[in-house]
LOKOL-297061 format. One record per residue (C-alpha): x, y, z; residue number from 1. Coordinates in steps of 0.1 Angstrom, whole numbers, plus 5000, padded with zeros to 4 digits. Example, Ala and Ser with C-alpha at 12.3 -4.5 7.8 and 13.67 -1.06 7.14 Angstrom:
// LOKOL-297061
<site xx="5123" yy="4955" zz="5078" k="1"/>
<site xx="5137" yy="4989" zz="5071" k="2"/>
END
This chain:
// LOKOL-297061
<site xx="1577" yy="2135" zz="4283" k="1"/>
<site xx="1557" yy="2163" zz="4291" k="2"/>
<site xx="1534" yy="2163" zz="4321" k="3"/>
<site xx="1500" yy="2179" zz="4324" k="4"/>
<site xx="1498" yy="2203" zz="4352" k="5"/>
<site xx="1462" yy="2215" zz="4345" k="6"/>
<site xx="1434" yy="2201" zz="4323" k="7"/>
<site xx="1404" yy="2224" zz="4315" k="8"/>
<site xx="1375" yy="2200" zz="4302" k="9"/>
<site xx="1343" yy="2213" zz="4286" k="10"/>
<site xx="1347" yy="2243" zz="4310" k="11"/>
<site xx="1311" yy="2263" zz="4308" k="12"/>
<site xx="1304" yy="2295" zz="4325" k="13"/>
<site xx="1269" yy="2312" zz="4324" k="14"/>
<site xx="1260" yy="2340" zz="4343" k="15"/>
<site xx="1222" yy="2349" zz="4347" k="16"/>
<site xx="1209" yy="2382" zz="4336" k="17"/>
<site xx="1193" yy="2402" zz="4365" k="18"/>
<site xx="1157" yy="2409" zz="4359" k="19"/>
<site xx="1133" yy="2435" zz="4364" k="20"/>
<site xx="1104" yy="2433" zz="4389" k="21"/>
<site xx="1079" yy="2433" zz="4366" k="22"/>
<site xx="1100" yy="2403" zz="4346" k="23"/>
<site xx="1102" yy="2383" zz="4378" k="24"/>
<site xx="1065" yy="2390" zz="4382" k="25"/>
<site xx="1056" yy="2375" zz="4347" k="26"/>
<site xx="1080" yy="2347" zz="4353" k="27"/>
<site xx="1102" yy="2359" zz="4323" k="28"/>
<site xx="1126" yy="2330" zz="4311" k="29"/>
<site xx="1161" yy="2336" zz="4327" k="30"/>
<site xx="1185" yy="2347" zz="4304" k="31"/>
<site xx="1222" yy="2342" zz="4306" k="32"/>
<site xx="1256" yy="2357" zz="4294" k="33"/>
<site xx="1276" yy="2327" zz="4282" k="34"/>
<site xx="1310" yy="2339" zz="4292" k="35"/>
<site xx="1329" yy="2304" zz="4288" k="36"/>
<site xx="1309" yy="2281" zz="4265" k="37"/>
<site xx="1325" yy="2247" zz="4261" k="38"/>
<site xx="1363" yy="2252" zz="4265" k="39"/>
<site xx="1387" yy="2225" zz="4266" k="40"/>
<site xx="1428" yy="2228" zz="4268" k="41"/>
<site xx="1455" yy="2213" zz="4285" k="42"/>
<site xx="1489" yy="2231" zz="4305" k="43"/>
<site xx="1520" yy="2213" zz="4307" k="44"/>
<site xx="1542" yy="2218" zz="4335" k="45"/>
<site xx="1568" yy="2241" zz="4329" k="46"/>
<site xx="1553" yy="2262" zz="4304" k="47"/>
<site xx="1535" yy="2295" zz="4297" k="48"/>
<site xx="1502" yy="2287" zz="4283" k="49"/>
<site xx="1486" yy="2322" zz="4266" k="50"/>
<site xx="1451" yy="2328" zz="4264" k="51"/>
<site xx="1444" yy="2358" zz="4239" k="52"/>
<site xx="1414" yy="2376" zz="4224" k="53"/>
<site xx="1394" yy="2409" zz="4227" k="54"/>
<site xx="1379" yy="2420" zz="4259" k="55"/>
<site xx="1347" yy="2400" zz="4267" k="56"/>
<site xx="1359" yy="2369" zz="4250" k="57"/>
<site xx="1360" yy="2350" zz="4284" k="58"/>
<site xx="1397" yy="2349" zz="4292" k="59"/>
<site xx="1398" yy="2362" zz="4328" k="60"/>
<site xx="1367" yy="2344" zz="4337" k="61"/>
<site xx="1386" yy="2313" zz="4328" k="62"/>
<site xx="1414" yy="2323" zz="4352" k="63"/>
<site xx="1389" yy="2331" zz="4379" k="64"/>
<site xx="1373" yy="2297" zz="4376" k="65"/>
<site xx="1405" yy="2281" zz="4378" k="66"/>
<site xx="1411" yy="2299" zz="4411" k="67"/>
<site xx="1375" yy="2287" zz="4421" k="68"/>
<site xx="1369" yy="2325" zz="4427" k="69"/>
<site xx="1337" yy="2314" zz="4407" k="70"/>
<site xx="1324" yy="2280" zz="4401" k="71"/>
<site xx="1316" yy="2267" zz="4369" k="72"/>
<site xx="1284" yy="2259" zz="4354" k="73"/>
<site xx="1297" yy="2230" zz="4337" k="74"/>
<site xx="1328" yy="2210" zz="4329" k="75"/>
<site xx="1359" yy="2199" zz="4351" k="76"/>
<site xx="1391" yy="2215" zz="4359" k="77"/>
<site xx="1421" yy="2189" zz="4370" k="78"/>
<site xx="1450" yy="2202" zz="4389" k="79"/>
<site xx="1478" yy="2174" zz="4390" k="80"/>
<site xx="1447" yy="2150" zz="4381" k="81"/>
<site xx="1425" yy="2162" zz="4411" k="82"/>
<site xx="1392" yy="2178" zz="4402" k="83"/>
<site xx="1392" yy="2210" zz="4418" k="84"/>
<site xx="1356" yy="2209" zz="4423" k="85"/>
<site xx="1358" yy="2181" zz="4448" k="86"/>
<site xx="1382" yy="2199" zz="4471" k="87"/>
<site xx="1368" yy="2210" zz="4503" k="88"/>
<site xx="1379" yy="2222" zz="4537" k="89"/>
<site xx="1415" yy="2215" zz="4544" k="90"/>
<site xx="1422" yy="2200" zz="4511" k="91"/>
<site xx="1411" yy="2232" zz="4494" k="92"/>
<site xx="1434" yy="2252" zz="4518" k="93"/>
<site xx="1463" yy="2231" zz="4506" k="94"/>
<site xx="1455" yy="2238" zz="4473" k="95"/>
<site xx="1453" yy="2274" zz="4473" k="96"/>
<site xx="1490" yy="2271" zz="4484" k="97"/>
<site xx="1499" yy="2259" zz="4449" k="98"/>
<site xx="1479" yy="2281" zz="4426" k="99"/>
<site xx="1482" yy="2319" zz="4429" k="100"/>
<site xx="1473" yy="2349" zz="4407" k="101"/>
<site xx="1487" yy="2382" zz="4396" k="102"/>
<site xx="1458" yy="2407" zz="4391" k="103"/>
<site xx="1457" yy="2433" zz="4364" k="104"/>
<site xx="1455" yy="2462" zz="4386" k="105"/>
<site xx="1477" yy="2461" zz="4416" k="106"/>
<site xx="1463" yy="2493" zz="4429" k="107"/>
<site xx="1428" yy="2477" zz="4431" k="108"/>
<site xx="1440" yy="2443" zz="4441" k="109"/>
<site xx="1462" yy="2456" zz="4469" k="110"/>
<site xx="1446" yy="2469" zz="4505" k="111"/>
<site xx="1454" yy="2507" zz="4502" k="112"/>
<site xx="1455" yy="2506" zz="4544" k="113"/>
<site xx="1479" yy="2475" zz="4544" k="114"/>
<site xx="1517" yy="2484" zz="4544" k="115"/>
<site xx="1533" yy="2465" zz="4516" k="116"/>
<site xx="1555" yy="2440" zz="4538" k="117"/>
<site xx="1520" yy="2432" zz="4556" k="118"/>
<site xx="1503" yy="2426" zz="4521" k="119"/>
<site xx="1532" yy="2403" zz="4507" k="120"/>
<site xx="1532" yy="2384" zz="4541" k="121"/>
<site xx="1497" yy="2379" zz="4550" k="122"/>
<site xx="1494" yy="2348" zz="4529" k="123"/>
<site xx="1524" yy="2335" zz="4551" k="124"/>
<site xx="1501" yy="2341" zz="4581" k="125"/>
<site xx="1468" yy="2328" zz="4565" k="126"/>
<site xx="1486" yy="2293" zz="4557" k="127"/>
<site xx="1506" yy="2291" zz="4591" k="128"/>
<site xx="1539" yy="2291" zz="4571" k="129"/>
<site xx="1559" yy="2316" zz="4589" k="130"/>
<site xx="1549" yy="2345" zz="4615" k="131"/>
<site xx="1568" yy="2375" zz="4632" k="132"/>
<site xx="1604" yy="2375" zz="4624" k="133"/>
<site xx="1604" yy="2346" zz="4602" k="134"/>
<site xx="1577" yy="2364" zz="4581" k="135"/>
<site xx="1596" yy="2394" zz="4579" k="136"/>
<site xx="1627" yy="2378" zz="4566" k="137"/>
<site xx="1611" yy="2358" zz="4541" k="138"/>
<site xx="1590" yy="2390" zz="4528" k="139"/>
<site xx="1622" yy="2409" zz="4527" k="140"/>
<site xx="1642" yy="2384" zz="4509" k="141"/>
<site xx="1611" yy="2380" zz="4485" k="142"/>
<site xx="1610" yy="2417" zz="4480" k="143"/>
<site xx="1645" yy="2419" zz="4471" k="144"/>
<site xx="1642" yy="2391" zz="4446" k="145"/>
<site xx="1616" yy="2410" zz="4428" k="146"/>
<site xx="1634" yy="2442" zz="4424" k="147"/>
<site xx="1618" yy="2459" zz="4455" k="148"/>
<site xx="1650" yy="2474" zz="4467" k="149"/>
<site xx="1659" yy="2484" zz="4492" k="150"/>
<site xx="1635" yy="2463" zz="4508" k="151"/>
<site xx="1637" yy="2475" zz="4543" k="152"/>
<site xx="1625" yy="2510" zz="4533" k="153"/>
<site xx="1598" yy="2501" zz="4510" k="154"/>
<site xx="1584" yy="2472" zz="4537" k="155"/>
<site xx="1563" yy="2503" zz="4557" k="156"/>
<site xx="1554" yy="2520" zz="4526" k="157"/>
<site xx="1516" yy="2520" zz="4514" k="158"/>
<site xx="1505" yy="2512" zz="4478" k="159"/>
<site xx="1501" yy="2548" zz="4468" k="160"/>
<site xx="1534" yy="2557" zz="4479" k="161"/>
<site xx="1550" yy="2535" zz="4451" k="162"/>
<site xx="1550" yy="2540" zz="4413" k="163"/>
<site xx="1531" yy="2514" zz="4390" k="164"/>
<site xx="1562" yy="2494" zz="4382" k="165"/>
<site xx="1567" yy="2488" zz="4422" k="166"/>
<site xx="1531" yy="2481" zz="4428" k="167"/>
<site xx="1531" yy="2453" zz="4401" k="168"/>
<site xx="1564" yy="2439" zz="4415" k="169"/>
<site xx="1546" yy="2439" zz="4451" k="170"/>
<site xx="1517" yy="2415" zz="4432" k="171"/>
<site xx="1545" yy="2395" zz="4420" k="172"/>
<site xx="1561" yy="2390" zz="4453" k="173"/>
<site xx="1527" yy="2383" zz="4467" k="174"/>
<site xx="1519" yy="2355" zz="4443" k="175"/>
<site xx="1552" yy="2338" zz="4447" k="176"/>
<site xx="1557" yy="2342" zz="4487" k="177"/>
<site xx="1539" yy="2309" zz="4490" k="178"/>
<site xx="1562" yy="2290" zz="4462" k="179"/>
<site xx="1534" yy="2281" zz="4442" k="180"/>
<site xx="1536" yy="2255" zz="4411" k="181"/>
<site xx="1510" yy="2274" zz="4388" k="182"/>
<site xx="1505" yy="2311" zz="4386" k="183"/>
<site xx="1474" yy="2328" zz="4368" k="184"/>
<site xx="1489" yy="2360" zz="4351" k="185"/>
<site xx="1459" yy="2382" zz="4341" k="186"/>
<site xx="1471" yy="2411" zz="4318" k="187"/>
<site xx="1502" yy="2413" zz="4343" k="188"/>
<site xx="1514" yy="2443" zz="4323" k="189"/>
<site xx="1485" yy="2462" zz="4313" k="190"/>
<site xx="1486" yy="2488" zz="4341" k="191"/>
<site xx="1524" yy="2493" zz="4340" k="192"/>
<site xx="1541" yy="2520" zz="4320" k="193"/>
<site xx="1555" yy="2510" zz="4285" k="194"/>
<site xx="1587" yy="2517" zz="4294" k="195"/>
<site xx="1583" yy="2493" zz="4322" k="196"/>
<site xx="1565" yy="2465" zz="4307" k="197"/>
<site xx="1599" yy="2444" zz="4293" k="198"/>
<site xx="1614" yy="2445" zz="4325" k="199"/>
<site xx="1583" yy="2432" zz="4343" k="200"/>
<site xx="1580" yy="2405" zz="4316" k="201"/>
<site xx="1620" yy="2397" zz="4319" k="202"/>
<site xx="1612" yy="2394" zz="4357" k="203"/>
<site xx="1583" yy="2370" zz="4354" k="204"/>
<site xx="1606" yy="2348" zz="4331" k="205"/>
<site xx="1632" yy="2349" zz="4355" k="206"/>
<site xx="1612" yy="2337" zz="4384" k="207"/>
<site xx="1598" yy="2311" zz="4363" k="208"/>
<site xx="1632" yy="2294" zz="4357" k="209"/>
<site xx="1643" yy="2299" zz="4395" k="210"/>
<site xx="1610" yy="2288" zz="4411" k="211"/>
<site xx="1601" yy="2262" zz="4386" k="212"/>
<site xx="1567" yy="2277" zz="4375" k="213"/>
<site xx="1538" yy="2272" zz="4354" k="214"/>
<site xx="1520" yy="2302" zz="4337" k="215"/>
<site xx="1488" yy="2308" zz="4323" k="216"/>
<site xx="1493" yy="2343" zz="4308" k="217"/>
<site xx="1460" yy="2360" zz="4299" k="218"/>
<site xx="1465" yy="2388" zz="4275" k="219"/>
<site xx="1447" yy="2408" zz="4245" k="220"/>
<site xx="1481" yy="2418" zz="4232" k="221"/>
<site xx="1495" yy="2391" zz="4208" k="222"/>
<site xx="1528" yy="2414" zz="4205" k="223"/>
<site xx="1535" yy="2405" zz="4242" k="224"/>
<site xx="1525" yy="2369" zz="4238" k="225"/>
<site xx="1550" yy="2367" zz="4212" k="226"/>
<site xx="1581" yy="2367" zz="4238" k="227"/>
<site xx="1566" yy="2350" zz="4264" k="228"/>
<site xx="1543" yy="2321" zz="4256" k="229"/>
<site xx="1552" yy="2284" zz="4244" k="230"/>
<site xx="1516" yy="2277" zz="4231" k="231"/>
<site xx="1486" yy="2299" zz="4229" k="232"/>
<site xx="1450" yy="2297" zz="4225" k="233"/>
<site xx="1428" yy="2324" zz="4208" k="234"/>
<site xx="1392" yy="2330" zz="4223" k="235"/>
<site xx="1363" yy="2345" zz="4205" k="236"/>
<site xx="1328" yy="2351" zz="4225" k="237"/>
<site xx="1334" yy="2324" zz="4250" k="238"/>
<site xx="1352" yy="2299" zz="4227" k="239"/>
<site xx="1386" yy="2288" zz="4217" k="240"/>
<site xx="1388" yy="2295" zz="4179" k="241"/>
<site xx="1425" yy="2282" zz="4172" k="242"/>
<site xx="1452" yy="2268" zz="4195" k="243"/>
<site xx="1488" yy="2256" zz="4193" k="244"/>
<site xx="1524" yy="2259" zz="4194" k="245"/>
<site xx="1531" yy="2298" zz="4194" k="246"/>
<site xx="1552" yy="2300" zz="4164" k="247"/>
<site xx="1529" yy="2277" zz="4145" k="248"/>
<site xx="1501" yy="2298" zz="4153" k="249"/>
<site xx="1519" yy="2332" zz="4143" k="250"/>
<site xx="1536" yy="2319" zz="4112" k="251"/>
<site xx="1504" yy="2300" zz="4099" k="252"/>
<site xx="1474" yy="2316" zz="4115" k="253"/>
<site xx="1445" yy="2293" zz="4099" k="254"/>
<site xx="1413" yy="2310" zz="4117" k="255"/>
<site xx="1402" yy="2344" zz="4102" k="256"/>
<site xx="1399" yy="2359" zz="4136" k="257"/>
<site xx="1435" yy="2350" zz="4144" k="258"/>
<site xx="1443" yy="2365" zz="4111" k="259"/>
<site xx="1427" yy="2397" zz="4121" k="260"/>
<site xx="1443" yy="2400" zz="4153" k="261"/>
<site xx="1479" yy="2394" zz="4140" k="262"/>
<site xx="1470" yy="2418" zz="4111" k="263"/>
<site xx="1467" yy="2446" zz="4140" k="264"/>
<site xx="1500" yy="2438" zz="4158" k="265"/>
<site xx="1524" yy="2469" zz="4151" k="266"/>
<site xx="1557" yy="2459" zz="4133" k="267"/>
<site xx="1588" yy="2481" zz="4139" k="268"/>
<site xx="1591" yy="2495" zz="4102" k="269"/>
<site xx="1570" yy="2527" zz="4094" k="270"/>
<site xx="1576" yy="2522" zz="4055" k="271"/>
<site xx="1561" yy="2488" zz="4057" k="272"/>
<site xx="1528" yy="2484" zz="4039" k="273"/>
<site xx="1506" yy="2455" zz="4053" k="274"/>
<site xx="1471" yy="2452" zz="4049" k="275"/>
<site xx="1447" yy="2452" zz="4080" k="276"/>
<site xx="1420" yy="2425" zz="4081" k="277"/>
<site xx="1398" yy="2444" zz="4101" k="278"/>
<site xx="1364" yy="2425" zz="4111" k="279"/>
<site xx="1331" yy="2440" zz="4098" k="280"/>
<site xx="1305" yy="2449" zz="4124" k="281"/>
<site xx="1308" yy="2445" zz="4162" k="282"/>
<site xx="1311" yy="2416" zz="4186" k="283"/>
<site xx="1275" yy="2396" zz="4189" k="284"/>
<site xx="1256" yy="2397" zz="4223" k="285"/>
<site xx="1269" yy="2370" zz="4246" k="286"/>
<site xx="1231" yy="2368" zz="4258" k="287"/>
<site xx="1221" yy="2354" zz="4222" k="288"/>
<site xx="1251" yy="2344" zz="4203" k="289"/>
<site xx="1253" yy="2336" zz="4168" k="290"/>
<site xx="1243" yy="2299" zz="4155" k="291"/>
<site xx="1269" yy="2280" zz="4143" k="292"/>
<site xx="1303" yy="2296" zz="4141" k="293"/>
<site xx="1302" yy="2325" zz="4164" k="294"/>
<site xx="1325" yy="2347" zz="4138" k="295"/>
<site xx="1304" yy="2341" zz="4107" k="296"/>
<site xx="1286" yy="2373" zz="4108" k="297"/>
<site xx="1321" yy="2391" zz="4106" k="298"/>
<site xx="1339" yy="2366" zz="4088" k="299"/>
<site xx="1350" yy="2375" zz="4051" k="300"/>
<site xx="1350" yy="2335" zz="4044" k="301"/>
<site xx="1317" yy="2327" zz="4057" k="302"/>
<site xx="1299" yy="2301" zz="4038" k="303"/>
<site xx="1262" yy="2286" zz="4042" k="304"/>
<site xx="1273" yy="2259" zz="4066" k="305"/>
<site xx="1290" yy="2285" zz="4091" k="306"/>
<site xx="1256" yy="2299" zz="4102" k="307"/>
<site xx="1243" yy="2263" zz="4108" k="308"/>
<site xx="1267" yy="2243" zz="4123" k="309"/>
<site xx="1294" yy="2248" zz="4150" k="310"/>
<site xx="1329" yy="2239" zz="4136" k="311"/>
<site xx="1348" yy="2215" zz="4159" k="312"/>
<site xx="1384" yy="2222" zz="4170" k="313"/>
<site xx="1402" yy="2200" zz="4144" k="314"/>
<site xx="1437" yy="2193" zz="4143" k="315"/>
<site xx="1454" yy="2205" zz="4111" k="316"/>
<site xx="1490" yy="2203" zz="4121" k="317"/>
<site xx="1508" yy="2186" zz="4150" k="318"/>
<site xx="1494" yy="2205" zz="4181" k="319"/>
<site xx="1478" yy="2230" zz="4159" k="320"/>
<site xx="1436" yy="2229" zz="4162" k="321"/>
<site xx="1414" yy="2252" zz="4143" k="322"/>
<site xx="1377" yy="2256" zz="4146" k="323"/>
<site xx="1368" yy="2266" zz="4109" k="324"/>
<site xx="1349" yy="2250" zz="4079" k="325"/>
<site xx="1371" yy="2266" zz="4054" k="326"/>
<site xx="1400" yy="2242" zz="4061" k="327"/>
<site xx="1377" yy="2211" zz="4057" k="328"/>
END
């Protein structure tokens, strides 16, 4: 029986729009960017759950909310059945060891003045796990495990002295040094050369097996998600429009937005003639999103009801959920 490790329930995150001095004087109503707007999903222990969509759809914001790098406007996030918002002090400190993150840009997330060995080992000191010689031994072993070899040579290097692929391996090593249960991987190969991407993904899957990890894999690249994810959720303008087992979603996409995204995935056949479903117009303003279905202004199948009422996520096949009136 599958065990739920993370449960996101009706999650919302609204960012207030900064007002000008004049707007403050006249007390103009505060506007909000609805980055995440009523999102619900569960992640089972040991799986790779993909969160996909265009830039600005709210994927990274959800990752930050799970990590508690930002606080939700509404909703709950349960980790092993515990509401993360209730954790304070030492309880929150212990939680931090169980959930780690691999950021998109390792050059930005690593301290340029901190040596690689110190950057990887710093979490061990913060959580009083190991110090001095013991810390160094753990760091060297982790570096070798993620392919940073020879570790003794790279230990005293600085980030700018490494290649992009090596820096990403440093970010992975830093995330795994505390032996977490859950890892938020935010576009983990976006800043890596194309030639290195398959190697990084293969490493992540090996580490998942060795350490018993669960991944939230955030990506805009469905071609990448196809090879690593067990289940996937497609986001558009702060909402999930389709979710389910990856093979089911890819072989039978039922939301027009999912169809459009999949039609843009390259296929390794230059002679293949495939119709691309390019949505008309541009992504609407998240401050004032469209009423009803947020995709309806760009949808080729839009009906009058789409602009009035928001479609709920409904199960069309076992575990396959779609928010679209076309299927009603």
